[in-house]
C-alpha positions as a Markdown table, in Angstrom:
| # | Residue | x | y | z |
|---|---|---|---|---|
| 1 | Met | 114.6 | 104.2 | 117.9 |
| 2 | Leu | 111.5 | 102.6 | 116.4 |
| 3 | Lys | 109.6 | 100.3 | 118.8 |
| 4 | Val | 107.7 | 97.6 | 117.0 |
| 5 | Gly | 105.3 | 95.2 | 118.5 |
| 6 | Leu | 105.2 | 91.8 | 116.7 |
| 7 | Thr | 102.5 | 89.3 | 117.4 |
| 8 | Gly | 100.4 | 86.6 | 115.8 |
| 9 | Gly | 98.4 | 83.5 | 116.8 |
| 10 | Ile | 100.1 | 80.3 | 117.8 |
| 11 | Gly | 101.3 | 78.5 | 114.7 |
| 12 | Ala | 101.0 | 81.6 | 112.5 |
| 13 | Gly | 104.7 | 81.8 | 111.9 |
| 14 | Lys | 105.6 | 84.8 | 114.1 |
| 15 | Ser | 108.9 | 83.2 | 115.1 |
| 16 | Glu | 110.0 | 82.8 | 111.5 |
| 17 | Val | 109.1 | 86.5 | 110.8 |
| 18 | Ser | 111.1 | 87.6 | 113.8 |
| 19 | Arg | 114.1 | 85.5 | 112.7 |
| 20 | Leu | 113.9 | 87.1 | 109.2 |
| 21 | Leu | 113.7 | 90.6 | 110.7 |
| 22 | Val | 116.8 | 89.9 | 112.8 |
| 23 | Glu | 118.6 | 88.8 | 109.6 |
| 24 | Gln | 117.7 | 92.3 | 108.2 |
| 25 | Gly | 119.2 | 94.0 | 111.3 |
| 26 | Ala | 116.4 | 94.3 | 113.9 |
| 27 | Val | 117.1 | 94.2 | 117.6 |
| 28 | Leu | 114.9 | 91.4 | 118.8 |
| 29 | Ile | 113.4 | 91.3 | 122.3 |
| 30 | Asp | 111.6 | 88.0 | 122.6 |
| 31 | Ala | 109.0 | 87.9 | 125.3 |
| 32 | Asp | 108.7 | 84.1 | 125.2 |
| 33 | Arg | 112.5 | 83.7 | 125.7 |
| 34 | Ile | 112.4 | 86.2 | 128.6 |
| 35 | Ala | 109.4 | 84.4 | 130.1 |
| 36 | Arg | 111.5 | 81.3 | 130.3 |
| 37 | Glu | 114.5 | 83.2 | 131.8 |
| 38 | Val | 112.4 | 84.7 | 134.6 |
| 39 | Val | 111.2 | 81.3 | 135.8 |
| 40 | Ala | 114.5 | 79.5 | 135.4 |
| 41 | Pro | 115.7 | 77.5 | 138.4 |
| 42 | Gly | 116.7 | 79.7 | 141.3 |
| 43 | Thr | 114.7 | 82.7 | 140.3 |
| 44 | Ala | 112.0 | 84.5 | 142.3 |
| 45 | Gly | 109.7 | 84.0 | 139.4 |
| 46 | Leu | 109.9 | 80.2 | 139.6 |
| 47 | Ala | 109.4 | 80.3 | 143.4 |
| 48 | Ala | 106.2 | 82.4 | 142.9 |
| 49 | Val | 104.9 | 79.9 | 140.3 |
| 50 | Val | 105.5 | 77.0 | 142.6 |
| 51 | Asp | 103.8 | 79.0 | 145.4 |
| 52 | Ala | 100.7 | 79.4 | 143.3 |
| 53 | Phe | 100.5 | 76.0 | 141.6 |
| 54 | Gly | 102.4 | 73.6 | 143.8 |
| 55 | Glu | 105.5 | 71.5 | 143.4 |
| 56 | Asp | 103.8 | 69.3 | 140.8 |
| 57 | Val | 104.7 | 71.9 | 138.2 |
| 58 | Leu | 108.4 | 71.1 | 138.7 |
| 59 | Ala | 110.3 | 68.6 | 136.5 |
| 60 | Glu | 112.6 | 66.1 | 138.2 |
| 61 | Asp | 115.6 | 68.4 | 137.7 |
| 62 | Gly | 113.9 | 71.3 | 139.5 |
| 63 | Ser | 113.1 | 73.3 | 136.4 |
| 64 | Leu | 109.6 | 74.3 | 135.4 |
| 65 | Asp | 107.6 | 71.6 | 133.7 |
| 66 | Arg | 106.2 | 73.9 | 131.0 |
| 67 | Pro | 104.0 | 71.3 | 129.2 |
| 68 | Gly | 102.6 | 70.2 | 132.5 |
| 69 | Leu | 101.9 | 73.8 | 133.6 |
| 70 | Gly | 100.5 | 74.6 | 130.1 |
| 71 | Ala | 98.0 | 71.7 | 130.5 |
| 72 | Ile | 96.7 | 73.2 | 133.7 |
| 73 | Val | 96.4 | 76.9 | 132.7 |
| 74 | Phe | 95.3 | 76.7 | 129.0 |
| 75 | Thr | 92.0 | 75.1 | 129.9 |
| 76 | Asp | 91.3 | 77.3 | 133.0 |
| 77 | Ala | 91.1 | 81.1 | 132.4 |
| 78 | Glu | 91.4 | 81.9 | 136.2 |
| 79 | Lys | 94.6 | 79.9 | 136.5 |
| 80 | Leu | 96.0 | 81.4 | 133.3 |
| 81 | Ala | 95.3 | 84.9 | 134.8 |
| 82 | Val | 97.2 | 83.9 | 138.0 |
| 83 | Leu | 100.2 | 82.7 | 135.9 |
| 84 | Asn | 100.2 | 85.9 | 133.8 |
| 85 | Ser | 100.1 | 88.1 | 136.9 |
| 86 | Ile | 103.3 | 86.5 | 138.1 |
| 87 | Val | 105.2 | 86.3 | 134.8 |
| 88 | His | 104.2 | 89.4 | 132.9 |
| 89 | Pro | 105.6 | 92.1 | 135.3 |
| 90 | Leu | 108.9 | 90.3 | 135.3 |
| 91 | Val | 109.0 | 90.0 | 131.5 |
| 92 | Gly | 108.1 | 93.7 | 131.2 |
| 93 | Ala | 110.9 | 94.8 | 133.5 |
| 94 | Arg | 113.5 | 92.8 | 131.6 |
| 95 | Ser | 112.2 | 93.9 | 128.2 |
| 96 | Arg | 112.6 | 97.6 | 129.3 |
| 97 | Glu | 116.2 | 96.9 | 130.3 |
| 98 | Leu | 117.1 | 95.3 | 126.9 |
| 99 | Glu | 115.4 | 98.1 | 125.0 |
| 100 | Glu | 117.3 | 100.8 | 127.0 |
| 101 | Ala | 120.5 | 99.0 | 126.0 |
| 102 | Ala | 119.8 | 99.2 | 122.3 |
| 103 | Ala | 121.4 | 101.9 | 120.0 |
| 104 | Glu | 119.4 | 105.1 | 119.5 |
| 105 | Asp | 118.8 | 104.5 | 115.8 |
| 106 | Ser | 117.7 | 100.8 | 116.2 |
| 107 | Val | 114.5 | 99.2 | 115.0 |
| 108 | Val | 113.6 | 97.3 | 118.2 |
| 109 | Val | 111.2 | 94.4 | 117.6 |
| 110 | His | 109.3 | 93.1 | 120.6 |
| 111 | Asp | 108.1 | 89.6 | 119.9 |
| 112 | Val | 105.0 | 89.4 | 122.1 |
| 113 | Pro | 102.6 | 86.5 | 121.7 |
| 114 | Leu | 99.9 | 88.0 | 124.0 |
| 115 | Leu | 100.1 | 91.6 | 122.7 |
| 116 | Ala | 96.4 | 91.8 | 121.7 |
| 117 | Glu | 95.2 | 89.9 | 124.8 |
| 118 | Asn | 97.0 | 92.2 | 127.2 |
| 119 | Gly | 96.1 | 95.5 | 125.4 |
| 120 | Leu | 99.8 | 96.3 | 124.8 |
| 121 | Ala | 99.5 | 97.9 | 121.4 |
| 122 | Pro | 99.8 | 101.5 | 122.8 |
| 123 | Leu | 103.3 | 100.7 | 124.0 |
| 124 | Tyr | 104.7 | 100.5 | 120.5 |
| 125 | Asp | 105.2 | 102.9 | 117.6 |
| 126 | Leu | 103.9 | 100.3 | 115.2 |
| 127 | Val | 102.3 | 96.8 | 115.5 |
| 128 | Ile | 102.9 | 94.0 | 113.1 |
| 129 | Val | 100.6 | 91.1 | 113.1 |
| 130 | Val | 101.6 | 87.8 | 111.4 |
| 131 | Asp | 98.4 | 86.3 | 110.1 |
| 132 | Ala | 97.5 | 82.8 | 109.0 |
| 133 | Ser | 94.2 | 81.0 | 108.6 |
| 134 | Pro | 93.1 | 78.8 | 111.5 |
| 135 | Glu | 93.4 | 75.8 | 109.3 |
| 136 | Thr | 97.1 | 76.6 | 108.6 |
| 137 | Gln | 97.7 | 77.2 | 112.4 |
| 138 | Leu | 96.1 | 73.9 | 113.3 |
| 139 | Asp | 98.1 | 72.0 | 110.6 |
| 140 | Arg | 101.4 | 73.5 | 111.8 |
| 141 | Leu | 100.7 | 72.8 | 115.5 |
| 142 | Val | 99.8 | 69.2 | 114.8 |
| 143 | Arg | 102.3 | 68.4 | 112.1 |
| 144 | Leu | 105.3 | 70.5 | 113.1 |
| 145 | Arg | 105.0 | 70.7 | 116.9 |
| 146 | Gly | 103.5 | 67.3 | 117.5 |
| 147 | Met | 100.5 | 68.6 | 119.4 |
| 148 | Thr | 97.2 | 66.6 | 119.5 |
| 149 | Glu | 94.4 | 68.3 | 117.6 |
| 150 | Glu | 92.6 | 68.8 | 121.0 |
| 151 | Asp | 95.6 | 70.5 | 122.6 |
| 152 | Ala | 96.2 | 72.7 | 119.5 |
| 153 | Arg | 92.6 | 73.9 | 119.5 |
| 154 | Ala | 92.7 | 74.6 | 123.2 |
| 155 | Arg | 95.9 | 76.8 | 122.8 |
| 156 | Met | 94.3 | 78.6 | 119.8 |
| 157 | Ala | 91.0 | 79.2 | 121.8 |
| 158 | Ala | 93.0 | 80.6 | 124.8 |
| 159 | Gln | 94.4 | 83.4 | 122.6 |
| 160 | Ala | 92.7 | 86.5 | 121.2 |
| 161 | Thr | 90.5 | 86.0 | 118.1 |
| 162 | Arg | 92.0 | 86.5 | 114.7 |
| 163 | Asp | 89.8 | 89.6 | 114.3 |
| 164 | Lys | 90.9 | 91.1 | 117.6 |
| 165 | Arg | 94.6 | 90.8 | 116.5 |
| 166 | Leu | 93.9 | 92.3 | 113.1 |
| 167 | Glu | 92.1 | 95.3 | 114.7 |
| 168 | Ile | 95.4 | 96.4 | 116.4 |
| 169 | Ala | 97.6 | 95.8 | 113.3 |
| 170 | Asp | 99.4 | 98.7 | 111.6 |
| 171 | Val | 101.0 | 96.1 | 109.3 |
| 172 | Val | 99.7 | 92.6 | 108.5 |
| 173 | Ile | 102.1 | 90.0 | 107.1 |
| 174 | Asp | 100.1 | 87.2 | 105.5 |
| 175 | Asn | 101.9 | 83.9 | 106.2 |
| 176 | Asp | 99.7 | 81.5 | 104.3 |
| 177 | Val | 102.5 | 81.5 | 101.7 |
| 178 | Pro | 105.7 | 79.7 | 100.8 |
| 179 | Leu | 108.9 | 80.7 | 102.7 |
| 180 | Glu | 110.4 | 82.6 | 99.8 |
| 181 | Thr | 107.3 | 84.7 | 99.4 |
| 182 | Leu | 107.4 | 85.4 | 103.2 |
| 183 | Arg | 111.1 | 86.5 | 102.9 |
| 184 | Arg | 110.2 | 89.0 | 100.2 |
| 185 | Arg | 107.3 | 90.4 | 102.3 |
| 186 | Val | 109.5 | 90.8 | 105.3 |
| 187 | Arg | 112.2 | 92.6 | 103.3 |
| 188 | Asp | 109.6 | 95.1 | 102.1 |
| 189 | Val | 108.3 | 95.6 | 105.6 |
| 190 | Trp | 111.9 | 96.0 | 106.9 |
| 191 | Ala | 112.6 | 98.8 | 104.3 |
| 192 | Asp | 109.5 | 100.6 | 105.6 |
| 193 | Leu | 110.6 | 100.2 | 109.2 |
| 194 | Val | 114.1 | 101.6 | 108.5 |
| 195 | Arg | 112.5 | 104.7 | 106.8 |
| 196 | Arg | 110.2 | 105.2 | 109.8 |
| 197 | Ala | 113.2 | 104.9 | 112.2 |
| 198 | Arg | 115.2 | 107.4 | 110.3 |
| 199 | Ala | 112.3 | 109.8 | 110.2 |
| 200 | Ala | 111.8 | 109.4 | 114.0 |
| 201 | Ser | 115.4 | 110.2 | 114.8 |
| 202 | Glu | 115.6 | 113.3 | 112.6 |
């Protein structure tokens, strides 16, 4: 098994790269998806978040109001740290369960937005960073996700710097490119990952 950490700044296109890797045959463990699962209605995770931030972070249907919570934590480092201390251990435990269920010769890609911020690089055999210029990130967040420029800049500022992410990269996928170019780059990276996985299992 080859354990790959995949990360990138918000708006860099990490989700597109993870989708293309799955097309090639990767087993994907998506930390964001798991982070939503562990705070779903009825979970201990959601109860802990409400305990920490109050019932105002609940939507009318009893689910977590993610945009509302985001507006609270992404402009306050202490509150973000509190949220992370609740969610991250739960995500880590579920990620380990999914990894243990994968086949022995798999390339397991952990899609982890905060890999650099949380010093998680040593957990993986290899770290891939999806990189895009801050201008491209900002454009995608405003144009494609409908964020205000102020919100987009706050989300970007709450993450690790571009330099800090690139420092931990074993492989960098430049995503300031058209989709077809990105597809070719991901195919090349996948061929390398498969070679590494085979070598590791021999």
